[in-house]
A tleap script that builds the chain and sets N, CA, C and O, in Angstrom:
source leaprc.protein.ff14SB
mol = sequence {
  NMET ASN GLN ASN GLY SER ALA ALA GLN GLN
  PHE LYS ILE PHE GLU GLN GLN GLU LYS GLU
  SER ASN ARG GLN VAL THR GLY ASP TRP LYS
  TRP LEU ILE PRO PRO MET SER PRO ALA THR
  THR HIE ILE TYR HIE GLN PRO ILE ALA ASN
  ILE ILE LYS LYS PRO ASN TYR PHE TYR GLN
  LYS ALA PRO ASP ASN GLU MET TYR LEU CLYS
}
set mol.1.N position { 0.835 -1.176 0.000 }
set mol.1.CA position { 0.000 0.000 0.000 }
set mol.1.C position { 0.884 1.246 0.000 }
set mol.1.O position { 1.892 1.327 0.702 }
set mol.2.N position { 0.472 2.191 -0.799 }
set mol.2.CA position { 1.177 3.469 -0.877 }
set mol.2.C position { 0.238 4.590 -0.517 }
set mol.2.O position { -0.979 4.481 -0.660 }
set mol.3.N position { 0.822 5.662 -0.052 }
set mol.3.CA position { 0.024 6.866 0.123 }
set mol.3.C position { -0.214 7.453 -1.255 }
set mol.3.O position { 0.579 7.247 -2.173 }
set mol.4.N position { -1.310 8.185 -1.395 }
set mol.4.CA position { -1.676 8.719 -2.700 }
set mol.4.C position { -0.564 9.545 -3.330 }
set mol.4.O position { -0.264 9.377 -4.512 }
set mol.5.N position { 0.041 10.423 -2.567 }
set mol.5.CA position { 1.092 11.288 -3.100 }
set mol.5.C position { 2.314 10.523 -3.544 }
set mol.5.O position { 2.885 10.822 -4.593 }
set mol.6.N position { 2.729 9.533 -2.759 }
set mol.6.CA position { 3.929 8.781 -3.125 }
set mol.6.C position { 3.662 7.892 -4.335 }
set mol.6.O position { 4.554 7.695 -5.160 }
set mol.7.N position { 2.460 7.356 -4.456 }
set mol.7.CA position { 2.125 6.549 -5.633 }
set mol.7.C position { 2.151 7.417 -6.885 }
set mol.7.O position { 2.618 6.977 -7.935 }
set mol.8.N position { 1.652 8.647 -6.780 }
set mol.8.CA position { 1.668 9.561 -7.924 }
set mol.8.C position { 3.100 9.923 -8.302 }
set mol.8.O position { 3.414 10.038 -9.487 }
set mol.9.N position { 3.963 10.102 -7.322 }
set mol.9.CA position { 5.366 10.414 -7.602 }
set mol.9.C position { 6.067 9.218 -8.261 }
set mol.9.O position { 6.865 9.394 -9.181 }
set mol.10.N position { 5.771 8.023 -7.795 }
set mol.10.CA position { 6.339 6.822 -8.410 }
set mol.10.C position { 5.868 6.690 -9.857 }
set mol.10.O position { 6.637 6.297 -10.734 }
set mol.11.N position { 4.607 7.018 -10.098 }
set mol.11.CA position { 4.079 6.944 -11.459 }
set mol.11.C position { 4.745 7.989 -12.348 }
set mol.11.O position { 4.976 7.741 -13.532 }
set mol.12.N position { 5.053 9.146 -11.790 }
set mol.12.CA position { 5.747 10.191 -12.561 }
set mol.12.C position { 7.133 9.702 -12.993 }
set mol.12.O position { 7.543 9.934 -14.130 }
set mol.13.N position { 7.847 9.036 -12.104 }
set mol.13.CA position { 9.160 8.476 -12.435 }
set mol.13.C position { 9.005 7.420 -13.531 }
set mol.13.O position { 9.792 7.378 -14.476 }
set mol.14.N position { 7.991 6.571 -13.398 }
set mol.14.CA position { 7.719 5.564 -14.417 }
set mol.14.C position { 7.453 6.221 -15.772 }
set mol.14.O position { 7.963 5.762 -16.793 }
set mol.15.N position { 6.662 7.287 -15.785 }
set mol.15.CA position { 6.378 8.010 -17.031 }
set mol.15.C position { 7.663 8.543 -17.663 }
set mol.15.O position { 7.848 8.445 -18.876 }
set mol.16.N position { 8.541 9.101 -16.852 }
set mol.16.CA position { 9.796 9.639 -17.361 }
set mol.16.C position { 10.660 8.528 -17.972 }
set mol.16.O position { 11.262 8.712 -19.030 }
set mol.17.N position { 10.715 7.383 -17.301 }
set mol.17.CA position { 11.493 6.252 -17.811 }
set mol.17.C position { 10.925 5.744 -19.134 }
set mol.17.O position { 11.678 5.404 -20.046 }
set mol.18.N position { 9.616 5.692 -19.237 }
set mol.18.CA position { 8.986 5.241 -20.475 }
set mol.18.C position { 9.237 6.242 -21.603 }
set mol.18.O position { 9.469 5.848 -22.746 }
set mol.19.N position { 9.189 7.526 -21.284 }
set mol.19.CA position { 9.442 8.547 -22.298 }
set mol.19.C position { 10.883 8.454 -22.804 }
set mol.19.O position { 11.125 8.581 -24.004 }
set mol.20.N position { 11.831 8.236 -21.906 }
set mol.20.CA position { 13.240 8.088 -22.295 }
set mol.20.C position { 13.454 6.876 -23.201 }
set mol.20.O position { 14.373 6.857 -24.020 }
set mol.21.N position { 12.593 5.861 -23.045 }
set mol.21.CA position { 12.695 4.652 -23.864 }
set mol.21.C position { 11.786 4.714 -25.093 }
set mol.21.O position { 11.594 3.715 -25.786 }
set mol.22.N position { 11.231 5.896 -25.353 }
set mol.22.CA position { 10.339 6.106 -26.504 }
set mol.22.C position { 9.124 5.188 -26.492 }
set mol.22.O position { 8.714 4.668 -27.529 }
set mol.23.N position { 8.551 4.995 -25.297 }
set mol.23.CA position { 7.329 4.192 -25.172 }
set mol.23.C position { 6.205 5.068 -24.660 }
set mol.23.O position { 6.423 5.959 -23.839 }
set mol.24.N position { 5.003 4.812 -25.147 }
set mol.24.CA position { 3.826 5.563 -24.731 }
set mol.24.C position { 3.277 4.967 -23.437 }
set mol.24.O position { 3.179 3.748 -23.301 }
set mol.25.N position { 2.923 5.825 -22.499 }
set mol.25.CA position { 2.287 5.378 -21.263 }
set mol.25.C position { 0.788 5.291 -21.531 }
set mol.25.O position { 0.164 6.262 -21.959 }
set mol.26.N position { 0.229 4.129 -21.276 }
set mol.26.CA position { -1.206 3.930 -21.463 }
set mol.26.C position { -1.809 3.419 -20.167 }
set mol.26.O position { -1.100 2.909 -19.300 }
set mol.27.N position { -3.098 3.557 -20.043 }
set mol.27.CA position { -3.764 3.042 -18.860 }
set mol.27.C position { -5.145 3.630 -18.710 }
set mol.27.O position { -5.525 4.554 -19.430 }
set mol.28.N position { -5.884 3.096 -17.779 }
set mol.28.CA position { -7.226 3.580 -17.479 }
set mol.28.C position { -7.104 4.723 -16.482 }
set mol.28.O position { -6.796 4.506 -15.310 }
set mol.29.N position { -7.346 5.925 -16.948 }
set mol.29.CA position { -7.162 7.138 -16.148 }
set mol.29.C position { -7.894 7.042 -14.819 }
set mol.29.O position { -7.381 7.498 -13.797 }
set mol.30.N position { -9.096 6.449 -14.818 }
set mol.30.CA position { -9.885 6.341 -13.581 }
set mol.30.C position { -9.160 5.534 -12.511 }
set mol.30.O position { -9.336 5.784 -11.318 }
set mol.31.N position { -8.344 4.569 -12.932 }
set mol.31.CA position { -7.614 3.730 -11.981 }
set mol.31.C position { -6.261 4.329 -11.606 }
set mol.31.O position { -5.674 3.941 -10.596 }
set mol.32.N position { -5.769 5.251 -12.392 }
set mol.32.CA position { -4.449 5.830 -12.124 }
set mol.32.C position { -4.493 7.010 -11.170 }
set mol.32.O position { -3.517 7.274 -10.468 }
set mol.33.N position { -5.616 7.726 -11.135 }
set mol.33.CA position { -5.690 8.874 -10.229 }
set mol.33.C position { -6.005 8.389 -8.816 }
set mol.33.O position { -6.733 7.410 -8.649 }
set mol.34.N position { -5.474 9.052 -7.811 }
set mol.34.CA position { -5.751 8.639 -6.432 }
set mol.34.C position { -7.182 9.021 -6.035 }
set mol.34.O position { -7.738 9.972 -6.585 }
set mol.35.N position { -7.779 8.299 -5.095 }
set mol.35.CA position { -9.153 8.583 -4.695 }
set mol.35.C position { -9.297 9.877 -3.881 }
set mol.35.O position { -10.350 10.515 -3.914 }
set mol.36.N position { -8.258 10.259 -3.161 }
set mol.36.CA position { -8.322 11.470 -2.338 }
set mol.36.C position { -7.506 12.583 -2.993 }
set mol.36.O position { -6.326 12.393 -3.287 }
set mol.37.N position { -8.107 13.707 -3.217 }
set mol.37.CA position { -7.455 14.892 -3.796 }
set mol.37.C position { -6.758 14.594 -5.122 }
set mol.37.O position { -5.575 14.899 -5.272 }
set mol.38.N position { -7.458 14.013 -6.074 }
set mol.38.CA position { -6.798 13.669 -7.332 }
set mol.38.C position { -6.297 14.888 -8.114 }
set mol.38.O position { -5.319 14.789 -8.854 }
set mol.39.N position { -6.959 16.026 -7.953 }
set mol.39.CA position { -6.568 17.220 -8.718 }
set mol.39.C position { -5.218 17.781 -8.276 }
set mol.39.O position { -4.655 18.635 -8.961 }
set mol.40.N position { -4.699 17.320 -7.156 }
set mol.40.CA position { -3.401 17.821 -6.685 }
set mol.40.C position { -2.229 17.061 -7.308 }
set mol.40.O position { -1.073 17.414 -7.076 }
set mol.41.N position { -2.516 16.026 -8.091 }
set mol.41.CA position { -1.452 15.252 -8.718 }
set mol.41.C position { -1.307 15.635 -10.186 }
set mol.41.O position { -2.241 16.159 -10.793 }
set mol.42.N position { -0.148 15.373 -10.746 }
set mol.42.CA position { 0.098 15.692 -12.156 }
set mol.42.C position { -0.729 14.803 -13.087 }
set mol.42.O position { -1.013 15.184 -14.222 }
set mol.43.N position { -1.106 13.641 -12.612 }
set mol.43.CA position { -1.842 12.683 -13.444 }
set mol.43.C position { -3.218 13.232 -13.808 }
set mol.43.O position { -3.703 13.017 -14.919 }
set mol.44.N position { -3.835 13.931 -12.886 }
set mol.44.CA position { -5.208 14.412 -13.073 }
set mol.44.C position { -5.333 15.328 -14.283 }
set mol.44.O position { -6.353 15.314 -14.972 }
set mol.45.N position { -4.316 16.113 -14.541 }
set mol.45.CA position { -4.390 17.152 -15.563 }
set mol.45.C position { -3.816 16.744 -16.917 }
set mol.45.O position { -3.555 17.603 -17.759 }
set mol.46.N position { -3.621 15.465 -17.133 }
set mol.46.CA position { -3.093 15.049 -18.433 }
set mol.46.C position { -3.902 13.887 -18.984 }
set mol.46.O position { -4.369 13.031 -18.234 }
set mol.47.N position { -4.061 13.866 -20.291 }
set mol.47.CA position { -4.772 12.730 -20.887 }
set mol.47.C position { -3.869 11.506 -20.960 }
set mol.47.O position { -2.674 11.623 -21.233 }
set mol.48.N position { -4.436 10.349 -20.717 }
set mol.48.CA position { -3.700 9.091 -20.813 }
set mol.48.C position { -4.533 8.164 -21.697 }
set mol.48.O position { -5.707 7.920 -21.419 }
set mol.49.N position { -3.925 7.657 -22.746 }
set mol.49.CA position { -4.636 6.788 -23.680 }
set mol.49.C position { -4.953 5.447 -23.030 }
set mol.49.O position { -4.078 4.804 -22.450 }
set mol.50.N position { -6.210 5.035 -23.131 }
set mol.50.CA position { -6.637 3.749 -22.582 }
set mol.50.C position { -6.600 2.727 -23.714 }
set mol.50.O position { -7.628 2.398 -24.307 }
set mol.51.N position { -5.398 2.233 -24.001 }
set mol.51.CA position { -5.166 1.312 -25.098 }
set mol.51.C position { -4.637 -0.008 -24.531 }
set mol.51.O position { -3.757 -0.013 -23.670 }
set mol.52.N position { -5.178 -1.116 -25.018 }
set mol.52.CA position { -4.667 -2.428 -24.620 }
set mol.52.C position { -3.630 -2.839 -25.646 }
set mol.52.O position { -3.939 -2.989 -26.828 }
set mol.53.N position { -2.407 -3.021 -25.193 }
set mol.53.CA position { -1.318 -3.396 -26.095 }
set mol.53.C position { -1.087 -4.902 -26.032 }
set mol.53.O position { -1.281 -5.537 -24.995 }
set mol.54.N position { -0.672 -5.451 -27.156 }
set mol.54.CA position { -0.379 -6.887 -27.239 }
set mol.54.C position { 1.010 -7.055 -27.797 }
set mol.54.O position { 1.400 -6.270 -28.661 }
set mol.55.N position { 1.778 -8.024 -27.360 }
set mol.55.CA position { 1.405 -9.091 -26.442 }
set mol.55.C position { 1.207 -8.561 -25.026 }
set mol.55.O position { 1.764 -7.533 -24.641 }
set mol.56.N position { 0.407 -9.286 -24.272 }
set mol.56.CA position { 0.038 -8.868 -22.934 }
set mol.56.C position { -0.305 -10.114 -22.115 }
set mol.56.O position { -0.437 -11.211 -22.657 }
set mol.57.N position { -0.444 -9.928 -20.832 }
set mol.57.CA position { -0.907 -10.997 -19.961 }
set mol.57.C position { -2.402 -10.810 -19.773 }
set mol.57.O position { -2.851 -9.771 -19.289 }
set mol.58.N position { -3.169 -11.820 -20.158 }
set mol.58.CA position { -4.615 -11.768 -20.032 }
set mol.58.C position { -5.082 -12.914 -19.160 }
set mol.58.O position { -4.408 -13.938 -19.047 }
set mol.59.N position { -6.257 -12.733 -18.533 }
set mol.59.CA position { -6.851 -13.835 -17.787 }
set mol.59.C position { -7.244 -14.918 -18.772 }
set mol.59.O position { -7.655 -14.635 -19.898 }
set mol.60.N position { -7.113 -16.151 -18.338 }
set mol.60.CA position { -7.511 -17.261 -19.192 }
set mol.60.C position { -8.253 -18.298 -18.371 }
set mol.60.O position { -8.188 -18.310 -17.142 }
set mol.61.N position { -8.948 -19.153 -19.064 }
set mol.61.CA position { -9.698 -20.208 -18.410 }
set mol.61.C position { -8.736 -21.121 -17.656 }
set mol.61.O position { -7.635 -21.400 -18.131 }
set mol.62.N position { -9.155 -21.584 -16.482 }
set mol.62.CA position { -8.330 -22.499 -15.689 }
set mol.62.C position { -8.125 -23.800 -16.457 }
set mol.62.O position { -9.033 -24.235 -17.166 }
set mol.63.N position { -6.959 -24.433 -16.338 }
set mol.63.CA position { -6.710 -25.692 -17.053 }
set mol.63.C position { -7.615 -26.801 -16.520 }
set mol.63.O position { -8.065 -26.770 -15.375 }
set mol.64.N position { -7.859 -27.762 -17.372 }
set mol.64.CA position { -8.689 -28.915 -17.002 }
set mol.64.C position { -7.921 -29.750 -15.965 }
set mol.64.O position { -6.814 -30.214 -16.239 }
set mol.65.N position { -8.496 -29.935 -14.806 }
set mol.65.CA position { -7.812 -30.659 -13.720 }
set mol.65.C position { -7.609 -32.130 -14.030 }
set mol.65.O position { -6.681 -32.746 -13.505 }
set mol.66.N position { -8.461 -32.709 -14.876 }
set mol.66.CA position { -8.326 -34.131 -15.197 }
set mol.66.C position { -6.982 -34.417 -15.858 }
set mol.66.O position { -6.421 -35.500 -15.687 }
set mol.67.N position { -6.476 -33.467 -16.596 }
set mol.67.CA position { -5.201 -33.649 -17.268 }
set mol.67.C position { -4.081 -33.872 -16.239 }
set mol.67.O position { -3.137 -34.615 -16.507 }
set mol.68.N position { -4.183 -33.245 -15.087 }
set mol.68.CA position { -3.139 -33.338 -14.072 }
set mol.68.C position { -3.317 -34.550 -13.152 }
set mol.68.O position { -2.397 -34.918 -12.422 }
set mol.69.N position { -4.495 -35.161 -13.189 }
set mol.69.CA position { -4.745 -36.307 -12.315 }
set mol.69.C position { -4.261 -37.605 -12.913 }
set mol.69.O position { -4.160 -38.597 -12.192 }
set mol.70.N position { -3.960 -37.647 -14.181 }
set mol.70.CA position { -3.527 -38.882 -14.837 }
set mol.70.C position { -2.096 -39.183 -14.568 }
set mol.70.O position { -1.576 -40.190 -15.048 }
savepdb mol mol.pdb
quit
């Protein structure tokens, strides 16, 4: 668990690292802003593209257990 301000600062560092590597920062803005005083963070005042990039890790159906019982 992080405090809202420190999480926003960590995200700012992450953004800078991604920019230096010529990568776009994407995400769901609603999940990136802190719940308390979101307007006080840099994230609140900038648009963030909500794009799903592939390859990615996605949820998948659980494997069939019978295969492991044999």
